[in-house]
LOLO-504316 format. One record per residue (C-alpha): residue number from 1; chain; z negated, y negated, x. Coordinates in steps of 0.1 Angstrom, whole numbers. Layout:
# LOLO-504316
<pt><resi>NUM</resi><chain>A</chain><Z>Z</Z><Y>Y</Y><X>X</X></pt>
...
//
This chain:
# LOLO-504316
<pt><resi>1</resi><chain>A</chain><Z>-99</Z><Y>-128</Y><X>175</X></pt>
<pt><resi>2</resi><chain>A</chain><Z>-132</Z><Y>-142</Y><X>173</X></pt>
<pt><resi>3</resi><chain>A</chain><Z>-159</Z><Y>-129</Y><X>157</X></pt>
<pt><resi>4</resi><chain>A</chain><Z>-155</Z><Y>-157</Y><X>127</X></pt>
<pt><resi>5</resi><chain>A</chain><Z>-116</Z><Y>-146</Y><X>125</X></pt>
<pt><resi>6</resi><chain>A</chain><Z>-126</Z><Y>-111</Y><X>126</X></pt>
<pt><resi>7</resi><chain>A</chain><Z>-151</Z><Y>-114</Y><X>90</X></pt>
<pt><resi>8</resi><chain>A</chain><Z>-126</Z><Y>-136</Y><X>75</X></pt>
<pt><resi>9</resi><chain>A</chain><Z>-95</Z><Y>-114</Y><X>81</X></pt>
<pt><resi>10</resi><chain>A</chain><Z>-123</Z><Y>-85</Y><X>68</X></pt>
<pt><resi>11</resi><chain>A</chain><Z>-126</Z><Y>-108</Y><X>36</X></pt>
<pt><resi>12</resi><chain>A</chain><Z>-91</Z><Y>-109</Y><X>35</X></pt>
<pt><resi>13</resi><chain>A</chain><Z>-82</Z><Y>-75</Y><X>30</X></pt>
<pt><resi>14</resi><chain>A</chain><Z>-105</Z><Y>-65</Y><X>9</X></pt>
<pt><resi>15</resi><chain>A</chain><Z>-101</Z><Y>-93</Y><X>-11</X></pt>
<pt><resi>16</resi><chain>A</chain><Z>-67</Z><Y>-76</Y><X>-14</X></pt>
<pt><resi>17</resi><chain>A</chain><Z>-77</Z><Y>-37</Y><X>-10</X></pt>
<pt><resi>18</resi><chain>A</chain><Z>-91</Z><Y>-46</Y><X>-46</X></pt>
<pt><resi>19</resi><chain>A</chain><Z>-59</Z><Y>-65</Y><X>-56</X></pt>
<pt><resi>20</resi><chain>A</chain><Z>-40</Z><Y>-37</Y><X>-46</X></pt>
<pt><resi>21</resi><chain>A</chain><Z>-60</Z><Y>-8</Y><X>-62</X></pt>
<pt><resi>22</resi><chain>A</chain><Z>-55</Z><Y>-20</Y><X>-94</X></pt>
<pt><resi>23</resi><chain>A</chain><Z>-14</Z><Y>-26</Y><X>-84</X></pt>
<pt><resi>24</resi><chain>A</chain><Z>-17</Z><Y>14</Y><X>-74</X></pt>
<pt><resi>25</resi><chain>A</chain><Z>-29</Z><Y>17</Y><X>-104</X></pt>
<pt><resi>26</resi><chain>A</chain><Z>-7</Z><Y>3</Y><X>-127</X></pt>
<pt><resi>27</resi><chain>A</chain><Z>22</Z><Y>19</Y><X>-103</X></pt>
<pt><resi>28</resi><chain>A</chain><Z>9</Z><Y>47</Y><X>-95</X></pt>
<pt><resi>29</resi><chain>A</chain><Z>13</Z><Y>54</Y><X>-138</X></pt>
<pt><resi>30</resi><chain>A</chain><Z>45</Z><Y>46</Y><X>-136</X></pt>
<pt><resi>31</resi><chain>A</chain><Z>54</Z><Y>72</Y><X>-106</X></pt>
<pt><resi>32</resi><chain>A</chain><Z>51</Z><Y>78</Y><X>-66</X></pt>
<pt><resi>33</resi><chain>A</chain><Z>85</Z><Y>58</Y><X>-60</X></pt>
<pt><resi>34</resi><chain>A</chain><Z>74</Z><Y>29</Y><X>-76</X></pt>
<pt><resi>35</resi><chain>A</chain><Z>41</Z><Y>29</Y><X>-56</X></pt>
<pt><resi>36</resi><chain>A</chain><Z>56</Z><Y>27</Y><X>-28</X></pt>
<pt><resi>37</resi><chain>A</chain><Z>79</Z><Y>-1</Y><X>-35</X></pt>
<pt><resi>38</resi><chain>A</chain><Z>46</Z><Y>-25</Y><X>-45</X></pt>
<pt><resi>39</resi><chain>A</chain><Z>30</Z><Y>-10</Y><X>-15</X></pt>
<pt><resi>40</resi><chain>A</chain><Z>56</Z><Y>-35</Y><X>6</X></pt>
<pt><resi>41</resi><chain>A</chain><Z>50</Z><Y>-64</Y><X>-16</X></pt>
<pt><resi>42</resi><chain>A</chain><Z>6</Z><Y>-62</Y><X>-15</X></pt>
<pt><resi>43</resi><chain>A</chain><Z>12</Z><Y>-61</Y><X>23</X></pt>
<pt><resi>44</resi><chain>A</chain><Z>35</Z><Y>-87</Y><X>30</X></pt>
<pt><resi>45</resi><chain>A</chain><Z>11</Z><Y>-106</Y><X>6</X></pt>
<pt><resi>46</resi><chain>A</chain><Z>-19</Z><Y>-99</Y><X>23</X></pt>
<pt><resi>47</resi><chain>A</chain><Z>-9</Z><Y>-101</Y><X>62</X></pt>
<pt><resi>48</resi><chain>A</chain><Z>3</Z><Y>-133</Y><X>48</X></pt>
<pt><resi>49</resi><chain>A</chain><Z>-32</Z><Y>-146</Y><X>39</X></pt>
<pt><resi>50</resi><chain>A</chain><Z>-43</Z><Y>-128</Y><X>65</X></pt>
<pt><resi>51</resi><chain>A</chain><Z>-25</Z><Y>-150</Y><X>90</X></pt>
<pt><resi>52</resi><chain>A</chain><Z>-46</Z><Y>-177</Y><X>73</X></pt>
<pt><resi>53</resi><chain>A</chain><Z>-73</Z><Y>-163</Y><X>92</X></pt>
<pt><resi>54</resi><chain>A</chain><Z>-53</Z><Y>-166</Y><X>125</X></pt>
<pt><resi>55</resi><chain>A</chain><Z>-65</Z><Y>-194</Y><X>147</X></pt>
<pt><resi>56</resi><chain>A</chain><Z>-39</Z><Y>-199</Y><X>181</X></pt>
<pt><resi>57</resi><chain>A</chain><Z>-1</Z><Y>-208</Y><X>176</X></pt>
<pt><resi>58</resi><chain>A</chain><Z>19</Z><Y>-171</Y><X>186</X></pt>
<pt><resi>59</resi><chain>A</chain><Z>24</Z><Y>-154</Y><X>156</X></pt>
<pt><resi>60</resi><chain>A</chain><Z>9</Z><Y>-118</Y><X>177</X></pt>
<pt><resi>61</resi><chain>A</chain><Z>-23</Z><Y>-134</Y><X>157</X></pt>
<pt><resi>62</resi><chain>A</chain><Z>-10</Z><Y>-136</Y><X>127</X></pt>
<pt><resi>63</resi><chain>A</chain><Z>6</Z><Y>-97</Y><X>135</X></pt>
<pt><resi>64</resi><chain>A</chain><Z>-31</Z><Y>-89</Y><X>141</X></pt>
<pt><resi>65</resi><chain>A</chain><Z>-42</Z><Y>-104</Y><X>113</X></pt>
<pt><resi>66</resi><chain>A</chain><Z>-24</Z><Y>-86</Y><X>92</X></pt>
<pt><resi>67</resi><chain>A</chain><Z>-25</Z><Y>-55</Y><X>104</X></pt>
<pt><resi>68</resi><chain>A</chain><Z>-66</Z><Y>-55</Y><X>103</X></pt>
<pt><resi>69</resi><chain>A</chain><Z>-61</Z><Y>-68</Y><X>65</X></pt>
<pt><resi>70</resi><chain>A</chain><Z>-34</Z><Y>-43</Y><X>56</X></pt>
<pt><resi>71</resi><chain>A</chain><Z>-54</Z><Y>-15</Y><X>73</X></pt>
<pt><resi>72</resi><chain>A</chain><Z>-86</Z><Y>-24</Y><X>52</X></pt>
<pt><resi>73</resi><chain>A</chain><Z>-67</Z><Y>-26</Y><X>19</X></pt>
<pt><resi>74</resi><chain>A</chain><Z>-47</Z><Y>1</Y><X>25</X></pt>
<pt><resi>75</resi><chain>A</chain><Z>-74</Z><Y>30</Y><X>17</X></pt>
<pt><resi>76</resi><chain>A</chain><Z>-80</Z><Y>12</Y><X>-20</X></pt>
<pt><resi>77</resi><chain>A</chain><Z>-43</Z><Y>8</Y><X>-23</X></pt>
<pt><resi>78</resi><chain>A</chain><Z>-33</Z><Y>44</Y><X>-17</X></pt>
<pt><resi>79</resi><chain>A</chain><Z>-67</Z><Y>58</Y><X>-36</X></pt>
<pt><resi>80</resi><chain>A</chain><Z>-59</Z><Y>40</Y><X>-67</X></pt>
<pt><resi>81</resi><chain>A</chain><Z>-20</Z><Y>52</Y><X>-64</X></pt>
<pt><resi>82</resi><chain>A</chain><Z>-34</Z><Y>87</Y><X>-66</X></pt>
<pt><resi>83</resi><chain>A</chain><Z>-57</Z><Y>77</Y><X>-97</X></pt>
<pt><resi>84</resi><chain>A</chain><Z>-26</Z><Y>63</Y><X>-116</X></pt>
<pt><resi>85</resi><chain>A</chain><Z>-2</Z><Y>93</Y><X>-107</X></pt>
<pt><resi>86</resi><chain>A</chain><Z>-31</Z><Y>116</Y><X>-115</X></pt>
<pt><resi>87</resi><chain>A</chain><Z>-42</Z><Y>98</Y><X>-151</X></pt>
<pt><resi>88</resi><chain>A</chain><Z>3</Z><Y>102</Y><X>-159</X></pt>
<pt><resi>89</resi><chain>A</chain><Z>6</Z><Y>136</Y><X>-150</X></pt>
<pt><resi>90</resi><chain>A</chain><Z>-24</Z><Y>149</Y><X>-165</X></pt>
<pt><resi>91</resi><chain>A</chain><Z>-12</Z><Y>127</Y><X>-198</X></pt>
<pt><resi>92</resi><chain>A</chain><Z>21</Z><Y>151</Y><X>-197</X></pt>
<pt><resi>93</resi><chain>A</chain><Z>1</Z><Y>182</Y><X>-186</X></pt>
<pt><resi>94</resi><chain>A</chain><Z>10</Z><Y>205</Y><X>-158</X></pt>
<pt><resi>95</resi><chain>A</chain><Z>32</Z><Y>228</Y><X>-187</X></pt>
<pt><resi>96</resi><chain>A</chain><Z>54</Z><Y>202</Y><X>-189</X></pt>
<pt><resi>97</resi><chain>A</chain><Z>56</Z><Y>196</Y><X>-153</X></pt>
<pt><resi>98</resi><chain>A</chain><Z>67</Z><Y>229</Y><X>-148</X></pt>
<pt><resi>99</resi><chain>A</chain><Z>90</Z><Y>235</Y><X>-172</X></pt>
<pt><resi>100</resi><chain>A</chain><Z>108</Z><Y>211</Y><X>-152</X></pt>
<pt><resi>101</resi><chain>A</chain><Z>106</Z><Y>215</Y><X>-117</X></pt>
<pt><resi>102</resi><chain>A</chain><Z>118</Z><Y>252</Y><X>-130</X></pt>
<pt><resi>103</resi><chain>A</chain><Z>156</Z><Y>237</Y><X>-149</X></pt>
<pt><resi>104</resi><chain>A</chain><Z>155</Z><Y>215</Y><X>-116</X></pt>
<pt><resi>105</resi><chain>A</chain><Z>149</Z><Y>241</Y><X>-92</X></pt>
<pt><resi>106</resi><chain>A</chain><Z>161</Z><Y>273</Y><X>-110</X></pt>
<pt><resi>107</resi><chain>A</chain><Z>133</Z><Y>294</Y><X>-103</X></pt>
<pt><resi>108</resi><chain>A</chain><Z>104</Z><Y>300</Y><X>-124</X></pt>
<pt><resi>109</resi><chain>A</chain><Z>71</Z><Y>277</Y><X>-122</X></pt>
<pt><resi>110</resi><chain>A</chain><Z>35</Z><Y>287</Y><X>-132</X></pt>
<pt><resi>111</resi><chain>A</chain><Z>16</Z><Y>255</Y><X>-138</X></pt>
<pt><resi>112</resi><chain>A</chain><Z>-4</Z><Y>265</Y><X>-111</X></pt>
<pt><resi>113</resi><chain>A</chain><Z>17</Z><Y>260</Y><X>-90</X></pt>
<pt><resi>114</resi><chain>A</chain><Z>30</Z><Y>228</Y><X>-103</X></pt>
<pt><resi>115</resi><chain>A</chain><Z>-7</Z><Y>212</Y><X>-95</X></pt>
<pt><resi>116</resi><chain>A</chain><Z>-3</Z><Y>225</Y><X>-59</X></pt>
<pt><resi>117</resi><chain>A</chain><Z>37</Z><Y>207</Y><X>-57</X></pt>
<pt><resi>118</resi><chain>A</chain><Z>20</Z><Y>175</Y><X>-74</X></pt>
<pt><resi>119</resi><chain>A</chain><Z>-8</Z><Y>177</Y><X>-50</X></pt>
<pt><resi>120</resi><chain>A</chain><Z>19</Z><Y>180</Y><X>-20</X></pt>
<pt><resi>121</resi><chain>A</chain><Z>38</Z><Y>146</Y><X>-35</X></pt>
<pt><resi>122</resi><chain>A</chain><Z>6</Z><Y>127</Y><X>-33</X></pt>
<pt><resi>123</resi><chain>A</chain><Z>-5</Z><Y>135</Y><X>5</X></pt>
<pt><resi>124</resi><chain>A</chain><Z>37</Z><Y>125</Y><X>9</X></pt>
<pt><resi>125</resi><chain>A</chain><Z>36</Z><Y>98</Y><X>-10</X></pt>
<pt><resi>126</resi><chain>A</chain><Z>1</Z><Y>78</Y><X>2</X></pt>
<pt><resi>127</resi><chain>A</chain><Z>11</Z><Y>86</Y><X>40</X></pt>
<pt><resi>128</resi><chain>A</chain><Z>40</Z><Y>64</Y><X>33</X></pt>
<pt><resi>129</resi><chain>A</chain><Z>24</Z><Y>48</Y><X>10</X></pt>
<pt><resi>130</resi><chain>A</chain><Z>-1</Z><Y>34</Y><X>32</X></pt>
<pt><resi>131</resi><chain>A</chain><Z>25</Z><Y>32</Y><X>67</X></pt>
<pt><resi>132</resi><chain>A</chain><Z>47</Z><Y>10</Y><X>42</X></pt>
<pt><resi>133</resi><chain>A</chain><Z>19</Z><Y>-14</Y><X>36</X></pt>
<pt><resi>134</resi><chain>A</chain><Z>5</Z><Y>-17</Y><X>65</X></pt>
<pt><resi>135</resi><chain>A</chain><Z>39</Z><Y>-25</Y><X>85</X></pt>
<pt><resi>136</resi><chain>A</chain><Z>49</Z><Y>-51</Y><X>61</X></pt>
<pt><resi>137</resi><chain>A</chain><Z>14</Z><Y>-68</Y><X>63</X></pt>
<pt><resi>138</resi><chain>A</chain><Z>17</Z><Y>-66</Y><X>101</X></pt>
<pt><resi>139</resi><chain>A</chain><Z>53</Z><Y>-81</Y><X>97</X></pt>
<pt><resi>140</resi><chain>A</chain><Z>40</Z><Y>-103</Y><X>70</X></pt>
<pt><resi>141</resi><chain>A</chain><Z>10</Z><Y>-119</Y><X>91</X></pt>
<pt><resi>142</resi><chain>A</chain><Z>39</Z><Y>-122</Y><X>124</X></pt>
<pt><resi>143</resi><chain>A</chain><Z>61</Z><Y>-140</Y><X>100</X></pt>
<pt><resi>144</resi><chain>A</chain><Z>37</Z><Y>-158</Y><X>86</X></pt>
<pt><resi>145</resi><chain>A</chain><Z>22</Z><Y>-174</Y><X>120</X></pt>
<pt><resi>146</resi><chain>A</chain><Z>59</Z><Y>-182</Y><X>133</X></pt>
<pt><resi>147</resi><chain>A</chain><Z>69</Z><Y>-202</Y><X>93</X></pt>
<pt><resi>148</resi><chain>A</chain><Z>37</Z><Y>-226</Y><X>105</X></pt>
<pt><resi>149</resi><chain>A</chain><Z>46</Z><Y>-230</Y><X>143</X></pt>
<pt><resi>150</resi><chain>A</chain><Z>81</Z><Y>-241</Y><X>128</X></pt>
<pt><resi>151</resi><chain>A</chain><Z>65</Z><Y>-266</Y><X>103</X></pt>
<pt><resi>152</resi><chain>A</chain><Z>42</Z><Y>-274</Y><X>132</X></pt>
<pt><resi>153</resi><chain>A</chain><Z>72</Z><Y>-282</Y><X>157</X></pt>
<pt><resi>154</resi><chain>A</chain><Z>94</Z><Y>-302</Y><X>132</X></pt>
<pt><resi>155</resi><chain>A</chain><Z>61</Z><Y>-329</Y><X>129</X></pt>
//
């Protein structure tokens, strides 16, 4: 990618990162699983938009543009989802979370241990969300450029 294309791709990644941060926060309020599902949609549309900045006709250009934009958007999305999940859990209270885990596992859990489990689950969810967003962003970029190439052949 040339310098102009990289700047445009970075701009797309920043824009979708901002959109993703808000979407991640809202979906994080609903839970980590919903944030993982939303990450796929955010990633796909981020990559699709980034492919529009790619010069050239090979799907690899669209994939690389989607990858760059997805990598830029991912940290903001993951942070938004983590903050949303934290707000939701703090609203419930760690005592309630500990009771729920106790019922599920059948073993006594203190609120401090429940907080530790929650933080570990946030870490796992963040890794999965990041992987899904970058994967779908790359896929969205490649598919968008391939579709543009097919339309160009038809004309």
